[in-house]
C-alpha positions as CSV (number, residue, x, y, z in Angstrom):
1,X,-14.0,1.6,1.4
2,X,-12.8,0.7,5.0
3,X,-13.6,-2.4,6.8
4,X,-15.1,-2.3,10.3
5,X,-11.7,-2.7,11.8
6,X,-10.5,0.5,10.0
7,X,-8.4,-1.3,7.4
8,X,-8.8,-0.7,3.6
9,X,-11.1,-3.1,1.8
10,X,-9.0,-3.5,-1.4
11,X,-11.9,-5.2,-3.3
12,X,-14.2,-2.2,-2.6
13,X,-11.3,0.2,-3.6
14,X,-10.8,-1.6,-6.9
15,X,-14.5,-1.7,-7.6
16,X,-14.8,2.1,-6.8
17,X,-11.8,3.2,-8.9
18,X,-12.1,0.6,-11.7
19,X,-13.5,3.2,-14.2
20,X,-10.3,5.2,-13.8
21,X,-7.9,2.5,-14.8
22,X,-7.8,3.5,-18.5
23,X,-7.0,7.2,-17.8
24,X,-3.4,8.4,-17.9
25,X,-3.7,11.8,-16.3
26,X,-5.5,11.6,-13.0
27,X,-5.3,14.3,-10.4
28,X,-7.1,14.2,-7.1
29,X,-8.0,17.3,-5.1
30,X,-10.1,18.6,-2.2
31,X,-10.3,21.8,-0.2
32,X,-6.5,22.1,0.5
33,X,-4.9,18.9,-0.6
34,X,-4.9,17.0,2.7
35,X,-7.9,14.8,2.2
36,X,-7.0,14.2,-1.5
37,X,-3.9,12.4,-0.2
38,X,-6.1,9.5,1.1
39,X,-7.6,9.0,-2.4
40,X,-4.1,9.2,-3.9
41,X,-2.9,6.4,-1.6
42,X,-5.9,4.3,-2.3
43,X,-5.4,4.6,-6.0
44,X,-1.7,3.7,-5.6
45,X,-2.7,0.7,-3.6
46,X,-4.7,-0.7,-6.5
47,X,-2.1,0.2,-9.1
48,X,-3.6,3.4,-10.6
49,X,-1.2,6.3,-11.0
50,X,-2.4,9.7,-9.9
51,X,-1.2,13.0,-8.7
52,X,-2.3,15.3,-5.8
53,X,-3.1,18.9,-6.6
54,X,-1.5,20.0,-3.4
55,X,-3.1,23.4,-3.1
56,X,-6.4,22.1,-4.4
57,X,-9.5,24.3,-4.2
58,X,-7.7,26.8,-1.9
59,X,-5.0,27.4,-4.5
60,X,-7.3,27.3,-7.5
61,X,-9.5,30.2,-6.3
62,X,-6.5,32.5,-5.8
63,X,-6.1,32.9,-9.6
64,X,-8.8,35.2,-10.9
65,X,-8.6,33.7,-14.5
66,X,-9.4,30.2,-13.4
67,X,-12.9,29.1,-14.3
68,X,-15.3,28.3,-11.5
69,X,-18.6,26.6,-12.0
70,X,-21.2,28.2,-9.7
71,X,-24.0,25.6,-10.3
């Protein structure tokens, strides 16, 4: 989704995230919340509202009752 010069290609971002435009409760996550911020900013850039699960996977696994798919 980046151009050769390192800038964001908004057309590719829109194309990639277009399927999400009709959802109202989008959360992005990763291992700890840092990388998810990039997706949050890209979504915001194309007008899609989202939230970052700040603790992400690192937080999720600290709660023994949270489901984890081991597939």
